[in-house]
N, C-alpha and C positions, 0 to 999 in steps of 0.2 A: 579225702575221697568224697565224691558226690555220687549218690545213686538216685536215678530218676525211675520212679515206678509208675507205669502207665497201665491203663485198663479201663473197662466200662464202669459206670456207676454201680455200686453194690457188689462188686466182685471180691472185695476184701483188701483193697490197697492200703487202707489205714491200718488194719490189724497186722498185715504183713510188714508195713513200715515200722510199726512199734517193735515188732520182733527183731527186725534187722538192726535197729538202733542198739539192741542189747549186745550185739557182737563188738561194739566199739567201746573203748574206755571213755572216750569223750565224743559222743555223737548226739545229734538232735534230729527230730523229725519235724518237717515243715509240711503241713497239709495244704496243698495248693487249692483244692476245692473250697476249703474253709476260708483261706485268706482271700481268694478271689470273690467270695460272696460278700465281702465288706462293702463293696460298691453295689448299687442297684444291679441285680443279676439279669443278664441276658446271655444266653448260650453263645450266640454269634455276635460278639461285640469286641472289635479290635481294641477299643479304648480300655475296656475292662481287662483284656488279656495283657496289654502293655503295662497297665497298672500292676497286675499280678506279677509279671515277670520282673519288673523293676523293683517291686517290693521284695521278692524272693532274693534277688541279687543283693539288695541293700542288707537284708538280714544275714545272708551268708558272709558278706564282707565285714559287717559289724562284728559278728562272732569271731571271725578269723583274726581281725585286728585286736580285739580284746583278749584273744587267747582262750575264750570260753569253750569253744568247740572246734574240732578239726575235721569232723566227718559229718555229712549231712545226707538224710534220706528225704527226698521230696516226692510226694505223690500228687498226680493230677491226671485229668482226662485229656490226652492229646488226640486230636482228630486228624491231623495231617503230619507228614514228615517235616514239613517246613516249620510247623509250630514247635515240635520237639527240638529241631535243630536250632531254632531261634533262641530258646532258653539255654540249650547246651552251649552255644557259642557265647551267649551273654555271661555265662558262668566260667568259661574256659580260661579267662585270665586270672581267676581266683584259685583254681585248682586244675591241674592238667590230667587228673585221673577222674574221669566221669564215665559212669556206666549207666545204661538205660535198659530196662526190662519191661515187657508187656505181659500182663497177666491175662489168661484166657481160660475158658472152660466151656463145656457143652451146655446147650439150653436146658436139658433136664436138671443138671446140677445147679444151674443158676436159679431155676424156678424153685428148687428145694431151699436154696439159701434165702431167697426173697420171702418165701412163706415162713421160714424159721425166724427171720428178722421181724416179720410182721406180727408174729405171735408175741414177741418180746417188746415190740413198739407199736401197739394197736392204734396210737394217735398220730402216726407218721403223717406228714403233710401231703404226701402223694400216695395214691392207692397202689396195691400190689400189681394191678393190671398195668398201670402207668410205668412202674419200675421194670416190669418184664418187657414191655414194648420198647422202652428206652434202651434196655440191655440189647435187644435184638438189633435196634438201629445202630448202636455204638459198636457192637462186635462186628457187624457187617462193614461199617465205615472204616474201622481200624484194620480189619483183615484186607480190605481192598487197598487201603493206603499203604499197607506193608509191601505191596507189590510195586510201589513207586518210590519208596525210600525207607529209612530206618524209623520204625515205630517202637523200637525196643526189642531186645532179644526175647522171643516168646517163651513163656513158662506156663505149661498146662497145669492148672491148679485143681483139676477134677480129683476128688477123693483125697485131697491133701488138706491138712490143717494149716493155719497161718504160720505156725512154727515150722512145719515141714516145707512150706514154700520159701520161707526166709532161709532155711538151711540150704535148699537147692540153689538159691541165688548166691548165697555166701560161698558154697563150694564151687560155683561157676567162676566167681571172682577170684577165688584163691586156688584155682586149679594148679596142681603141683607141676613143677618143672622136673620131669622125670626123663632122663636120657636113656636111650636104649642102644645096644651095639648095632652097628650097621647091618641092615637087612638087605640081602641081594634081591629081594622081591620088591623093594620100593620102586625101582624104575618101571616094572611091569604094572604096579598099582597105579602109577602116574599115567602110563600109556592107556590103561583101561578107562581112567577118568577123562583123559584128553578126548577120547572118542565121543563120550557123552557130552562134554562141554561144547565141542565143535558142532555136534548135532543140534544142541539146544540153542546156541548163539548164532549159528549160520554165518552170514556175511559180516556180522558185527565183530567176530574174532578174526583178527589179521594174523595172529600167531599165538600158540599155546605152548608154554615152556615149563619144564621141570626146573625149579630153583631151590635154594635153601640147602640145608645140611643133608637132607635125604637124597639130594642129587649129586653128592660128592662121595664116590666109592671109598669105603673104609672109615668114614667119619661117624662117630656116635651122634645120635640126634634124638630129639623128641619125635615119637612115631607119628608125625603129622606131615602129610605130603603138601609141600608148598608149590603153588602153581601161579605162573605169570601169564596173564592174558593181555595182549596188545590190541588196542582199538585205535581208530583214526583220531578221535579227539576224546578227552576225558568225559565230556558231557554224554557220550554214548554209553557210559556205565549205567545211567539211569534205565536205559532200555534193556539192560542185561539183568536187572533185578528179578523180574518176574520169571523169565526162563530158567535162571539159576535156582530160583526157589523150587522149581519142579524137580531139581536134582538134590534138594536138601540143603542148599546154601542160604545162610542168613546174612544180609547186608548190615555191617556195623559202621555207622557214620562217625568216626572219630574226627573231631575238629582239626587235629594236627595233621591229618592225612590230606594235605593240600595238593599233592602231585599223584595220588593214587586212591583207589577205592578198595576197601577190604571186605572180604566175605569169609565166613567160617562154616564148617559142616561137621555134624556129629556131636554126640554127647556120650562120653568125652570126645573132644574134637578129633577129627581124623584128617581133615583137609583145611588148608588156608588158600584163598584165591585172591590175587592182587590184580586189579585192572589198572593199566597205565597207557599213556599215549605211546604209539609206536615211535621209536627213535628218541624218546625223551630221556633225560638224564636218569630218571628213576629206573627206566627200563634197562639202560646201559649199566647202571650200578649193579642191579640184580644179576644180570647175565655175566658181566665181567667178574664179579666176585665168585660166582659158581665156576666159571672157567679157570680162574686162578687156582682154586682148590683142586679141580680135576687134573691140572697139569703139574701139581707139585705135592707129592706125598709128604714131604717134610712139613709143608705148610698145613696140611691136614692134621698131622700129629700135634703141631703147635696149637692149632685151633681147638683140637679135642681137649687138650689140657686146660685151656682157658675156659671152655664151656663147662667142663667138670667142676672147676673151681667156682665159677659163678652160679652153677646149679646148686651147689652145696650152700652157698651164701644166700641166694635168693630163691629158695625152693618154693615158696608160696607167693612170689612176687614176679609174675611173668613179665610185666612191663619193665621193671628195673633190670631184670635179667637181660632182656633184649637191648635196652639202652646201654648197658655196661659193655656190650660188645662193639659199640660204635667206633671207638678209637682204633681198635684192631682192624675192623672192616675198612675204615678210611685209609689206614696205612697200607693194607693189602692192595686196595684199588690204585693208589698212587704208584706203588712199585710195579703193578701189573701193566699200567699205562705208561710207564717210563717217565713219570712226573717227578721222581726222586732218584738220586744217584744209587 
């Protein structure tokens, strides 16, 4: 597992990273700010950033090959979604489980932290005024950038210790797979959300559909409403980020999501939203699987048993839980489309 910790200078990325490493039996923290400062330091320097990213990739690959460490926490100040995505993609062939988080807090809290740190480090190379001004600049840059892409899932660190922030991140990563009996109110919950999504996205949304297990009557499911939004082309998803943020959705840019864009809402999560091209294979797969379940109560029961078994086996591993259903889903789609006898 690789965890990327983003946030402005001085917010506590290093302390949080050290605390996160403690959750792993074999984990290591890599401080991007420190490693990047090995070369002559300029904030806006593509050559320095490329050096940093290649160095981080080399270190991760080296430790994986030697078997020293299997889990990595990397902290750095990312100022654009493209910069974070660049490192994420560079590391994706080394580990397919990569999370990104962005630490944030209000200015009064940040000023308190800077003054506290200044009392313990009176000979710091930059003054307190410079640190506070730089915080203002970076928090504004990162907040604006989050409306254009994934800057990491935001964690408000106000009034939290480094240990508490690390715990919040860890609980987010290890969120339990808890199945609930079918709730007949789920369709109405979707319908209410659909109205808000259509109002927020306007002409961008060509279709908004209820998908996933909560869309199949009688099926036990995680109490998370899955929503499929069809757009003309996948690039339109970028224009959807800011309006969906107003509804509480966070964009998560997983490198493996080549044919869809994923958003989540709520803590604990209450909604998943998937943006796909209208008529694409991804769109047809989601809708056909939903319809196959709706038309076959026996299939619903079979799927319920599989989900219960996997939830017990992978209770704290949502990614593996989802991946383990892949063969069943593929078989259902082939039969539904008449591709197998």
